[in-house]
Every structure is written in C-alpha cells, then in structure tokens.
VOGU-3710 file (C-alpha; in Angstrom, 3 decimals, decimal comma):
1> msqaveidir> -22,033/19,477/-4,057  -24,569/20,803/-6,518  -25,515/23,658/-4,106  -22,915/25,381/-2,094  -25,196/28,143/-0,774  -24,750/28,690/2,984  -27,955/29,465/4,972  -27,892/31,305/8,310  -29,465/29,520/11,285  -29,999/30,228/14,988
11> kgqkfsdair> -29,349/27,917/17,826  -32,433/25,704/18,552  -33,945/26,425/14,986  -34,912/23,430/12,965  -32,997/23,089/9,740  -36,281/22,257/7,851  -37,654/25,660/8,864  -34,861/27,469/6,871  -35,398/25,619/3,540  -38,254/24,820/1,174
21> dhdvivakfk> -36,549/22,673/-1,442  -37,808/19,092/-1,628  -34,601/17,840/-3,080  -32,815/18,872/0,017  -32,591/15,712/2,510  -30,018/16,629/5,099  -28,209/19,628/6,407  -24,416/20,001/6,726  -23,463/22,059/9,818  -19,762/22,597/10,751
31> gklydldsta> -18,871/19,515/8,789  -21,529/17,197/10,326  -24,682/15,882/8,666  -28,011/16,469/10,480  -31,637/15,314/9,837  -33,688/18,189/8,619  -35,907/17,797/11,676  -32,889/18,349/13,940  -32,119/21,560/15,489  -28,891/23,692/15,212
41> pedgvfipvk> -26,680/23,133/18,182  -25,444/26,792/17,930  -25,630/29,843/15,682  -24,051/29,454/12,400  -24,535/28,654/8,670  -25,343/25,256/7,187  -25,184/23,867/3,648  -28,318/22,077/2,281  -27,460/18,668/0,844  -29,432/17,476/-2,029
51> lrdeegltvl> -30,344/13,992/-3,218  -27,920/14,161/-6,108  -24,986/15,328/-4,030  -22,339/12,627/-3,125  -23,271/12,876/0,557  -27,044/12,977/-0,396  -26,682/9,786/-2,274  -24,958/8,063/0,712  -27,870/9,071/3,049  -30,466/7,988/0,478
61> rhsaahllah> -28,780/4,577/0,166  -28,575/4,254/3,905  -32,244/4,853/4,233  -32,857/2,286/1,511  -30,988/-0,205/3,602  -33,470/0,458/6,412  -36,357/0,179/3,941  -34,933/-3,304/2,941  -34,776/-4,503/6,500  -38,384/-3,126/7,052
71> avtslykgal> -39,604/-5,185/4,149  -37,713/-8,351/5,083  -39,008/-8,283/8,698  -42,591/-7,741/7,386  -42,413/-10,737/5,009  -40,290/-13,268/7,002  -41,234/-14,044/10,531  -38,324/-14,164/12,926  -35,854/-12,336/10,590  -33,328/-10,499/12,674
81> pntgpptedg> -31,492/-7,423/11,121  -27,851/-6,945/11,988  -26,218/-4,136/10,215  -26,931/-2,441/6,868  -24,455/0,142/5,658  -24,358/2,214/2,398  -21,669/1,189/-0,165  -19,950/3,113/-2,945  -22,898/2,555/-5,360  -25,622/1,058/-3,191
91> fyydikmdpi> -26,263/-0,737/0,101  -26,652/-4,073/1,728  -28,208/-5,549/4,910  -27,008/-8,630/6,742  -29,964/-10,441/8,281  -30,372/-13,626/10,330  -33,070/-15,617/8,455  -33,525/-18,872/6,704  -31,689/-18,974/3,353  -33,557/-17,574/0,459
101> ssdelpkiek> -33,007/-17,700/-3,438  -32,685/-14,790/-5,734  -36,131/-15,641/-6,970  -37,601/-13,982/-3,760  -35,888/-10,690/-4,426  -38,706/-9,302/-6,648  -41,163/-10,071/-3,754  -38,979/-8,230/-1,245  -38,458/-5,318/-3,678  -42,277/-5,028/-4,272
111> kmkeiasknl> -42,750/-4,842/-0,479  -40,077/-2,049/-0,293  -41,968/-0,074/-2,936  -45,269/-0,606/-1,171  -43,788/0,791/2,061  -42,074/3,678/0,282  -45,428/4,635/-1,373  -47,041/5,238/2,093  -44,861/8,270/2,621  -44,015/7,247/6,220
121> kierleydkd> -42,206/9,870/8,151  -38,709/8,739/9,239  -38,260/9,920/12,825  -35,038/10,234/14,883  -35,666/9,276/18,523  -33,197/9,356/21,376  -33,256/6,889/24,272  -31,112/5,945/27,270  -29,328/2,604/27,246  -31,847/0,790/29,437
131> tlvkifsgnr> -34,676/1,751/27,118  -32,704/0,694/24,082  -32,136/-2,722/25,582  -35,904/-3,122/26,045  -36,704/-1,983/22,475  -34,279/-4,423/20,970  -34,594/-7,314/23,669  -35,492/-9,757/20,857  -32,524/-8,989/18,599  -29,121/-10,273/20,063
141> fklniieekv> -27,211/-8,469/17,285  -28,506/-5,109/18,193  -28,123/-5,843/21,883  -24,349/-6,560/21,273  -23,992/-3,200/19,576  -25,706/-1,387/22,409  -23,440/-3,166/24,929  -20,345/-2,297/23,044  -21,143/1,167/21,718  -23,452/2,715/24,265
151> pdgststvyr> -21,729/3,438/27,716  -23,760/3,011/30,775  -25,739/6,189/31,639  -25,524/7,492/28,116  -27,997/7,624/25,235  -28,139/6,735/21,567  -30,685/7,005/18,720  -33,113/4,930/16,765  -35,072/5,701/13,572  -38,680/4,834/13,215
161> qgdfvdlctg> -40,734/4,533/9,973  -44,244/3,127/10,698  -43,945/0,091/12,852  -40,169/-0,539/11,974  -37,484/0,702/14,374  -33,704/0,365/13,793  -30,654/1,332/15,930  -28,803/3,946/14,081  -27,134/7,283/14,405  -28,309/8,476/11,111
171> phvpstsylk> -29,010/10,869/9,384  -31,791/9,688/7,038  -34,120/11,154/4,359  -37,299/12,745/5,809  -39,744/10,140/4,673  -39,998/6,882/2,781  -41,394/8,783/-0,345  -37,800/9,490/-1,393  -37,048/5,814/-1,669  -39,128/4,903/-4,765
181> avkllslast> -36,140/4,223/-7,198  -34,761/1,121/-5,513  -33,531/-2,189/-6,968  -32,312/-5,365/-5,186  -29,302/-6,836/-7,026  -28,039/-10,003/-5,510  -27,606/-12,298/-2,509  -24,647/-13,666/-0,684  -23,989/-15,756/2,416  -21,861/-14,240/5,167
191> nyrgdingep> -21,088/-14,687/8,888  -21,620/-12,516/11,816  -18,740/-10,045/12,107  -16,970/-11,786/9,204  -15,929/-14,595/11,465  -16,087/-17,922/9,672  -17,279/-19,531/12,894  -19,984/-16,767/13,471  -23,678/-17,228/12,854  -24,588/-17,521/9,111
201> lvriygtafp> -26,305/-14,479/7,823  -28,062/-13,636/4,567  -26,657/-10,562/2,881  -28,884/-8,736/0,410  -27,386/-6,205/-1,894  -29,276/-3,272/-3,582  -29,025/0,156/-4,909  -31,053/3,343/-4,811  -31,126/6,539/-6,822  -33,122/9,883/-6,769
211> dqkslneylr> -35,273/8,931/-9,706  -36,069/5,959/-12,025  -34,191/7,340/-14,966  -30,898/7,434/-13,024  -31,567/3,901/-11,724  -32,176/2,718/-15,191  -28,974/4,091/-16,510  -27,068/2,660/-13,568  -28,664/-0,826/-14,362  -27,673/-0,418/-18,004
221> mreeamkrdh> -24,061/0,344/-17,117  -24,099/-2,525/-14,609  -25,153/-4,878/-17,374  -22,426/-3,629/-19,590  -19,994/-4,018/-16,725  -20,987/-7,729/-16,415  -20,223/-8,181/-20,060  -16,842/-6,591/-19,445  -16,048/-8,671/-16,442  -12,418/-9,289/-16,641
231> rkigqemdlf> -12,769/-12,890/-15,433  -15,002/-13,580/-18,396  -12,798/-11,739/-20,869  -9,622/-13,266/-19,302  -11,092/-16,668/-19,941  -12,030/-15,851/-23,563  -8,554/-14,403/-24,244  -6,898/-17,307/-22,429  -4,954/-14,903/-20,199  -5,159/-16,597/-16,685
241> ifdserapgf> -6,885/-19,272/-14,629  -7,888/-19,785/-11,085  -7,862/-23,295/-9,712  -9,967/-23,365/-6,599  -8,727/-26,880/-5,590  -5,017/-26,410/-6,024  -4,481/-22,646/-5,369  -7,688/-20,887/-4,361  -7,300/-17,246/-4,927  -3,996/-17,500/-6,605
251> plytpygtil> -3,866/-16,558/-10,293  -2,025/-18,629/-12,720  -0,886/-16,774/-15,931  -1,093/-18,492/-19,361  1,487/-17,600/-22,161  -0,870/-14,804/-23,406  -1,491/-13,466/-19,933  2,243/-13,517/-19,219  2,785/-11,392/-22,448  0,354/-8,813/-21,054
261> rnslvgymre> 1,803/-8,831/-17,650  5,435/-8,556/-18,849  4,446/-5,673/-21,088  3,206/-3,805/-18,049  6,259/-4,836/-16,061  8,529/-3,794/-18,920  6,780/-0,428/-19,185  7,253/0,366/-15,469  10,803/-0,969/-15,478  11,710/1,480/-18,169
271> lnrengwsev> 9,869/4,344/-16,543  11,729/3,740/-13,263  15,065/3,599/-15,007  14,340/7,045/-16,720  13,427/8,526/-13,293  16,401/7,256/-11,323  14,856/4,246/-9,567  17,279/1,202/-8,973  15,508/-2,084/-9,282  16,116/-4,681/-6,465
281> ytphifrdsm> 14,919/-8,190/-5,692  13,923/-9,393/-2,399  12,847/-12,889/-1,072  9,297/-13,945/-0,505  9,970/-15,362/2,970  11,539/-13,641/6,030  11,866/-14,555/9,624  8,802/-13,429/11,698  11,199/-11,405/13,881  11,534/-8,872/11,020
291> wkksghyaky> 7,710/-8,486/10,691  7,462/-7,978/14,390  10,083/-5,265/14,313  8,417/-3,575/11,362  5,002/-3,704/13,009  3,347/-5,624/10,203  3,033/-8,789/12,448  0,911/-6,956/14,984  -1,227/-5,262/12,394  -1,589/-7,889/9,646
301> resmytfqmd> -0,987/-11,143/11,489  -4,379/-12,644/10,653  -3,795/-11,923/6,957  -0,247/-13,310/6,798  0,890/-16,785/5,892  3,093/-17,925/8,717  4,730/-21,201/9,436  7,324/-22,661/11,892  10,285/-24,901/11,066  11,230/-28,053/13,136
311> dgtgyaikpm> 13,838/-26,055/15,078  11,090/-23,718/16,300  12,110/-20,789/14,060  9,161/-18,759/12,734  8,750/-17,453/9,268  6,285/-15,490/7,198  5,611/-15,019/3,536  5,846/-11,325/2,820  2,575/-9,260/2,805  4,569/-6,161/2,064
321> ncpghvtife> 7,850/-5,310/0,273  8,982/-2,335/2,392  11,012/-4,191/5,079  12,990/-5,966/2,346  13,963/-2,621/0,788  14,766/-1,341/4,300  17,178/-4,219/4,781  18,952/-3,392/1,540  19,168/0,269/2,578  20,724/-0,675/5,910
331> reqhsfrdlp> 23,616/-2,313/4,278  25,769/0,834/4,376  25,744/4,297/5,999  24,508/7,018/3,754  25,367/10,707/3,700  23,138/13,660/2,938  24,747/13,689/-0,540  23,625/10,054/-1,337  19,889/10,897/-0,847  17,450/10,278/-2,198
341> vrysepgtvy> 17,970/6,531/-2,482  15,305/4,980/-4,640  14,496/1,214/-4,856  11,859/-0,363/-7,171  10,714/-3,885/-7,443  7,799/-5,796/-9,120  7,444/-7,467/-5,784  4,896/-10,300/-5,286  3,205/-10,387/-1,870  0,729/-12,795/-0,286
351> ryeksgevgg> -2,230/-12,011/1,922  -4,848/-14,336/3,285  -8,218/-12,981/2,093  -11,402/-14,735/3,335  -12,832/-16,995/0,680  -15,942/-14,788/0,347  -13,796/-11,762/-0,338  -11,651/-13,230/-2,993  -12,609/-12,109/-6,510  -10,585/-12,469/-9,719
361> ltrprmftid> -7,617/-10,145/-10,252  -9,089/-7,325/-8,216  -9,068/-9,329/-4,936  -6,567/-12,204/-5,158  -4,447/-13,729/-2,482  -1,236/-13,265/-4,330  -0,484/-10,030/-6,303  2,451/-8,126/-7,502  2,980/-4,496/-6,580  4,961/-2,062/-8,738
371> dghafvredq> 6,587/-1,102/-5,459  8,872/1,700/-4,937  10,548/3,185/-1,785  12,440/6,403/-1,751  14,652/7,249/1,292  14,924/11,023/1,462  15,740/13,975/3,657  12,719/15,982/4,879  13,757/18,939/2,585  13,501/16,501/-0,419
381> ivsevtailg> 9,862/15,464/0,068  8,374/18,006/-2,325  10,614/17,390/-5,246  10,421/13,629/-4,812  6,653/13,560/-4,620  6,358/16,011/-7,548  8,450/13,613/-9,676  6,312/10,607/-8,620  3,169/12,464/-9,545  4,629/13,165/-13,028
391> miqktftdlf> 5,256/9,410/-13,380  1,731/8,747/-12,474  0,289/11,155/-15,009  2,532/9,777/-17,819  1,650/6,228/-16,934  -2,056/6,687/-17,143  -1,891/8,872/-20,283  -0,016/6,050/-22,012  -2,399/3,313/-20,848  -5,741/5,117/-21,296
401> gkadltyels> -5,086/8,088/-23,506  -7,117/10,958/-21,896  -7,001/9,639/-18,288  -9,689/10,799/-15,951  -7,722/11,105/-12,711  -8,749/12,448/-9,270  -6,506/13,111/-6,347  -7,080/12,804/-2,641  -4,826/14,231/0,141  -5,286/12,375/3,566
411> vidkddldny> -4,236/14,386/6,475  -4,048/14,153/10,224  -6,958/14,976/12,407  -5,443/17,443/14,920  -8,323/17,243/17,254  -7,938/13,444/17,671  -4,199/12,533/17,745  -4,665/9,003/19,123  -3,261/6,302/16,958  -0,871/8,673/15,059
421> lityrcsrcq> 2,883/8,381/15,342  3,890/11,852/16,341  6,609/13,699/18,299  5,912/14,510/22,007  8,146/17,130/23,825  8,606/17,032/27,599  7,604/20,413/29,049  10,174/19,976/31,849  13,381/19,006/30,075  12,527/19,273/26,451
431> teiesrktsq> 13,284/15,665/25,648  11,565/14,457/22,526  9,977/11,004/22,006  8,107/9,535/19,073  5,049/7,606/20,066  1,583/6,489/19,117  -0,379/7,474/22,283  -2,788/4,620/22,139  -0,017/2,063/22,340  0,678/3,238/25,977
441> dhlicpncgs> -1,571/4,233/28,866  0,520/7,104/29,845  3,380/8,872/28,083  6,326/9,295/30,357  9,444/11,264/29,617  12,427/8,703/29,585  14,745/11,414/30,818  13,058/13,028/33,790  9,828/10,891/34,348  7,434/13,778/33,669
451> tdlkpdldrw> 4,002/13,004/32,220  3,687/16,593/30,900  4,352/15,886/27,308  3,042/18,117/24,508  2,602/16,991/20,906  4,776/18,575/18,415  3,238/18,433/14,879  5,997/20,202/12,937  7,123/17,149/10,980  3,532/16,265/10,107
461> daatsalrna> 2,801/19,809/9,074  5,859/19,932/6,901  5,148/16,602/5,324  1,486/17,582/4,652  2,597/20,928/3,095  5,085/19,141/0,982  2,333/16,787/-0,443  -0,030/19,743/-0,939  2,674/21,772/-2,637  3,540/18,778/-4,953
471> lqsqgvdfke> -0,048/18,522/-5,988  -0,361/22,156/-6,644  2,780/22,253/-8,616  1,209/19,638/-11,007  -1,782/21,913/-11,474  -4,345/19,191/-10,456  -7,403/19,591/-8,445  -7,509/17,553/-5,158  -9,646/16,996/-2,122  -8,368/16,901/1,458
481> fegeaafygp> -9,705/14,356/3,972  -9,062/15,113/7,517  -8,470/12,053/9,708  -7,657/9,777/6,850  -3,972/9,786/6,995  -2,042/6,632/7,797  -0,863/6,358/11,384  2,754/6,861/10,087  2,218/9,898/7,900  0,026/11,849/5,299
491> kidvhlrdal> -0,570/10,313/1,850  -1,974/10,961/-1,593  -4,251/8,486/-3,329  -4,976/8,716/-7,069  -8,287/7,438/-8,579  -9,055/6,584/-12,210  -12,450/6,745/-13,823  -12,939/4,095/-16,402  -15,062/3,872/-19,644  -18,141/2,772/-17,494
501> grswqlstvq> -17,711/5,750/-15,190  -16,452/3,686/-12,240  -13,764/5,063/-9,925  -10,795/2,771/-9,178  -8,211/3,683/-6,508  -4,871/2,975/-7,962  -1,722/4,997/-7,217  -0,610/5,835/-3,763  2,188/8,019/-2,374  2,767/7,801/1,370
511> vdfnlplnfd> 5,070/9,656/3,635  6,353/7,246/6,453  8,051/8,418/9,678  7,451/4,990/11,400  9,823/2,399/9,567  12,816/4,704/9,761  12,352/4,887/13,504  11,604/1,209/13,899  14,719/0,200/12,011  16,828/3,318/12,955
521> ltyidsgger> 17,468/4,360/9,327  19,799/7,302/9,280  22,054/9,475/7,085  24,962/11,729/8,108  23,931/15,390/7,607  26,273/18,210/6,522  27,288/18,778/10,174  28,256/15,186/10,611  25,214/14,243/12,827  23,042/11,262/12,265
531> khvvmihrai> 19,449/12,002/11,352  16,461/9,833/10,453  15,495/9,588/6,775  11,937/9,802/5,657  10,532/6,977/3,644  8,200/7,634/0,788  6,126/4,603/-0,344  4,834/4,580/-3,966  2,971/2,362/-6,167  1,657/3,593/-9,557
541> ygsyerimai> -0,307/0,768/-10,926  -1,167/-0,273/-7,452  -0,728/-3,879/-8,464  -0,217/-5,559/-11,761  -3,264/-7,711/-11,165  -5,554/-4,853/-10,460  -4,382/-2,694/-13,535  -4,718/-5,706/-15,745  -8,363/-6,162/-14,692  -9,136/-2,433/-15,124
551> llehyagklp> -7,587/-2,479/-18,585  -9,464/-5,485/-19,703  -12,810/-4,096/-18,428  -12,181/-0,552/-19,738  -11,369/-1,682/-23,200  -13,601/-4,685/-23,163  -10,512/-6,834/-23,956  -9,587/-4,762/-27,026  -6,341/-3,645/-25,589  -4,113/-0,908/-27,252
561> twlspiqvyi> -1,838/-2,720/-29,721  1,323/-2,277/-27,712  -0,307/-4,205/-24,914  -2,270/-6,775/-26,955  -1,009/-10,423/-26,603  -1,897/-11,144/-30,193  -0,987/-8,078/-32,288  -1,549/-9,764/-35,668  -3,644/-12,834/-36,323  -2,737/-14,246/-39,659
571> tpvsdrflpy> -4,229/-17,068/-41,721  -4,185/-18,232/-45,344  -7,400/-18,737/-47,358  -5,981/-22,214/-48,282  -2,911/-24,422/-47,705  -1,533/-23,501/-51,104  -0,910/-19,936/-49,863  0,802/-21,187/-46,663  4,426/-20,789/-47,837  4,004/-17,104/-48,460
581> tekvheklla> 1,834/-16,737/-45,203  4,750/-18,238/-43,223  7,164/-15,726/-44,721  4,726/-12,841/-43,703  4,513/-14,372/-40,186  8,324/-14,864/-39,859  8,931/-11,205/-40,915  6,433/-9,909/-38,420  8,068/-11,850/-35,714  11,587/-10,621/-36,740
591> sgirsfldys> 10,195/-7,114/-36,620  9,241/-7,567/-32,919  5,566/-7,897/-33,607  3,467/-10,589/-31,816  2,020/-12,595/-34,631  -0,131/-15,760/-34,449  -0,427/-18,084/-37,468  -3,369/-20,199/-37,529  -2,598/-23,601/-39,083  -6,050/-25,159/-38,479
601> ketvnkkirm> -8,075/-26,676/-41,290  -11,381/-24,791/-40,758  -12,811/-22,293/-43,206  -11,365/-18,680/-42,962  -14,665/-17,320/-41,697  -14,951/-19,911/-39,056  -11,300/-19,495/-37,913  -11,789/-15,703/-37,568  -15,040/-16,220/-35,703  -13,344/-18,680/-33,284
611> nrkkrpsyiv> -10,408/-16,459/-32,669  -12,086/-13,075/-32,455  -12,760/-13,601/-28,825  -9,056/-13,518/-28,312  -9,193/-9,784/-29,375  -6,236/-9,650/-31,771  -5,407/-6,184/-32,796  -5,320/-6,840/-36,516  -6,388/-9,712/-38,757  -4,410/-10,520/-41,864
621> iigekevans> -5,786/-12,768/-44,619  -3,500/-14,188/-47,253  -5,030/-15,303/-50,660  -4,126/-15,411/-54,291  -4,173/-11,696/-54,716  -1,867/-11,153/-51,741  0,616/-13,596/-52,948  0,678/-12,237/-56,480  1,254/-8,680/-55,247  3,459/-9,596/-52,238
631> svsvrnrrgd> 0,978/-7,743/-50,016  -1,312/-8,323/-47,021  -5,004/-7,809/-46,573  -5,454/-6,146/-43,166  -8,628/-5,776/-41,108  -8,579/-3,441/-38,109  -10,937/-3,624/-35,057  -13,410/-1,165/-36,743  -13,884/-3,751/-39,505  -12,052/-1,591/-42,101
641> vkamaldefi> -10,006/-3,624/-44,604  -7,023/-2,395/-46,492  -4,626/-4,021/-48,901  -1,007/-2,744/-48,380  2,548/-3,795/-48,886  3,963/-5,934/-46,086  6,675/-3,423/-45,192  4,039/-0,603/-45,069  1,927/-2,696/-42,680  4,984/-3,495/-40,488
651> nmlraeishk> 6,073/0,265/-40,340  2,528/1,283/-39,470  2,509/-1,240/-36,628  5,837/-0,417/-35,227  4,995/3,280/-35,221  1,701/2,551/-33,413  3,359/0,246/-30,781  6,499/2,509/-30,206  4,307/5,557/-29,635  1,967/3,505/-27,376
661> rveqpefq> -1,216/4,694/-29,215  -4,418/4,059/-27,745  -6,427/4,268/-30,999  -5,577/2,317/-34,156  -4,750/4,620/-37,293  -7,504/5,011/-39,694  -7,258/3,262/-43,055  -7,390/5,698/-45,862
//
C-alpha cells in the first residue's frame, strides 16, 4: 500500500472524521475494509486505503460496476442487474436485457460519466430480510441472492446513489465523483449462474482508474496486448490451429509449433534430470474407481470427460496426473532411506471448459503440465521445496532474462477450520483421526465414540513453516494469504510479470496430506514403523500451453534464438547462387541449427516480407559476393547487417543457443 500509516480511532467514531485526504476511499480496520462513513466497531488503529492502492483500485472498480448498472437501468427499460464484481484489471456486470451491440457502449459510457459528474453520495443502508425483499421485488435475481444469502431474521446491506439501489456488502467509494476515469471495453453473452440452460444475460466489461492519464496508459497497453495476442501471432508463425468443428478447445500443433513445444519439453526434461527427478509415463484413461478414491471425481466430475463401456465399467480421461504417479509409487514398499522419490512427466490432461470460457492456449480443454510429484518425509519438506524454488528461478531466468517474479504463500485460516483436512485428537482416549469436518455432520472417535475431538494443527504448522523457511532461504520477498491454502495443505504460487506489466500465475508448489491418506502411501521409518509420506505437487511452467502463450506475447513472437522455430531463414538472390546456398543450409542443419531455405521464385524483398511474420531469428542472403568470398550476409532482428565467414556465423549461433541468451549479440 502507498500509505502504511496507522491512525488511532475510538469505538463509534466515523473513519471519515479521522482523515482529511481526498485520495483515501476506505479504511482497513483489523484486516477488514470499511466505508469511510462507517464507525469503528471497537477501539484500535486503522490504515487509510487510497485510490492507487491495490485494495483501493478493487473498491473503485466495484463502485464502477454499480455505476454501469445505474446507467444501463436508466437507459434500458426493464433491464435487471444480476451481479457485477471487480476483476483483476476492471469489472463487469451481468444484466438481463435485450441483446445490444458494441455500438451502444459509447452511449452507456456517456451516461455513466453524466451520473459520475453529479457527485452523488454513495450511501450504505442496512435492512432486514423482509424489507430487502420489498426493495427488490421486481428483480428475481436479487431475490434469489437474498433467499440464499440472508437468513430469516437477519439483515444485509444495500448501496444507494441517487435513485439507484443495489444489493451489496461493499465497501464503496464515498461518491460518484471518484468514477470519472471509466471505460467500457466489450460485450459478451452469458447465462445465469454459468448454467448453459440458465437465462441468457448480457455481460458488459469495463475498467476504471483514479485518473484519465492512468486510464489512457492502460488503454495503450491493452491495444499493444491485442497486437501481441498469441492466437494472432501463432497463426502468423504457423505454430498451432484450433478446429472448432472437429476438436473445439483442443490445440493442434504444426511442425513449427511442435519445435517450440519440444524445445520447452527438452529444457524441462534436462532440468529434471539434473535435479534428481525420474521421468515416468502414465495413461490418459483410468477407471473411474481410481478418481473416486482420489477425490477428484467428487470435486471435478462436471469438468471431466467420462464414459462407460458396454460391460458397464466406467472410465474417465485424466484431469490430473497425480493419481497415476501415486500408482507407480505404490508398486513397492519404500524405506526412509529411499525418500525422496521424485517423478516427473510432461503429462497431458483434459478438462471440459464451457465454450464461453475456452480461449486459445491460455484456456484450452487439453493441456500438458510439466508435472512433478515428490514423495517425502516431513523432515524433508524444507530442502525439497528449496530445491524446487531454485529450479523455478533458473527456468524463468533462462526464458525471460531478468524475470520479474512474485511469490505468494497460501496458509490455513485457523479461525475457520471447516473444509481443511486436519488431524483431530480425541480428548478421552487420545485417538487421532484425519478428517475434513464439513464432510461429516459430527466427528466421532472411532475408538471410544466420544464427540470431544480437538484439532491438532502441528502438521499444518510444520508444513507452513517449511514453505516459509524455503522462501526465506532463497532471499525472495513473499506475501502470505490466510485462508487461501488448498484443503489438503499449504502452497506457494509464483507469478511472472511480462513485458506489458501483466501478472501471470505460473509455478505452484503444494504440500499434500490428502492423497497419501486416501491411498495409504507409507514408508518404513528408522524404527521399523509404517508412516505416511507427504506429497509435494509441483509444476514450474504451469502448462506448456500457457507458457507458450506468455512467451509469444512477451516477445511479440520474436523468441530467443534457442526457442525460435526458424533460427535462420536463408535465400539466394537468384537461382544461379542456389548451389552455394544449399551448401550453407546443409552445414547449418548439420551444426544443429534450424535453417529454412526458401526455394520460391519471388524477389528477395518480397520473400523476406512474406516470411518476416514467421519471426526468424536471422535472415541470410546469398549473392555473388557471398559466393565469391565463401561468406554469408546476416541480418539480425534489429536490422543490422554483417558479412561474415560461415564458420564464424555458425560459432556465434551455437554460442547464443547453448547459453540460452535472450538478446542477440550486437554486430561490430
């Protein structure tokens, strides 16, 4: 946050009475955000949250979503707002209304700015359930929310600005005057609650910033991002295709795309080998009984591809690789000396994404994870996670040069243990059981029948400390997020910021207590007793599809030479120089360099112009001078041209490729 000043406040005092800064829009008190007109629930200190703070931008955009709904209901009779959340870089609102075209967005935006200019006070009002039902009697979507979220006899809140009222828990900016730098971006069709059979709704996307300058910069970067869209670049470079009729959402890789993909697979294969990971291969289909045992069937059933054979046996195409690796681990009993056991696999998985959510390589229905699962003792978690973090840092340094990485540690919420797999100890007989409390109405000791079971968080605390220590040992800054842990254990997520300033969640390292229990995965300790292993799930790229998309957009298709599908594009000035050109081409290939020889009859300028969109790393032109001197004329991506001996060019290329240099060497 831009301002970490803590301000004293007394119980019952308004937060607005304690500050005089117009840029402050909400107050953060004991971890919770409050409207400035709210009063402190107790004595304490609060942190003023400004417009440009991360949390401030979220509040601003949430308020902008309300402004959008206000404008739409003013312009379109009968329009019914459903929900309108903020997003990472903007907001949207789903509204029941007749379909509109993007040509109408300027009209809605104009109305939003008109409302914002009135400086309407945004008020938080609290009502009982019966009153809420009366207020929203004409909006069935809001009534559904009230019925589901507001218990009988309780209250909830609405926010009012002028004649517009919306059901919301807030908080919001103090007035509409804060919402002048807004922009509507696009339209989409959706369905109520994401159900394909639900009522059709219009989704309007927009964004908001504290000032027009920031908004203009965002729009400029957004335009640049559209130019760099990996789907557009992938088509220009002939890397992959999507066939919506034959395989909707499933990428098909061309020869050039397969070169890029295999380069990334080969890199990870070598990194795994150097760090003691053994590669395995698992089938794409398993009986559904395995997925039921692992817990994936209950959690992911709607996103799984399942089928039944004529004999009634059920099968599922894998949405995850972990149970396959578990099955391999189970083949023999391990001792404490065998651990850690590390399995890696470029494992392809399949998940059914709704058609409206599928989008290029970042959201396909088939993707390949650079998956890894380590089976370790509890005392090995720190060293194992530390080694994985080192692999992550090396990978993104090699791919991006100076990689801008951020780290997040997701931990358990000790005040709300429901839905976490934890150990409970019976107060009467000290029996321990592992359970997710929400999966049963009452926890009962299987030994004595007592219901007096107390949570024991020692394993969670140890695992969390191990992840924290591993992060600290790498000297990286990280944020902790309470309540964001997976149900089976704490985790680390790693984000990368690209050339356009966008943050991508890529690597993940997750501690898992669940699968070892479900499958009873054990080792024999030094005392001869069986103990459960701990599983560590790790993916460094995340998926090959996602990292390919990010690389293409980060570099605008001009990939580092070691990844480039066409490392050298070569063409003669005329056919009479073709024999020497072929010798150059063959020597490049023999040296392990990906060379493409253009045999077409077009002029050199036209050939280069036609093939430039394929983004070759170097362009080599062969003419009379080159033949006479047994040399090559080389042009790099900066447009610099240099004549050099063929062996000199090959040595330069091989050094650039072997060292995985991000930048091309300068021509002297």
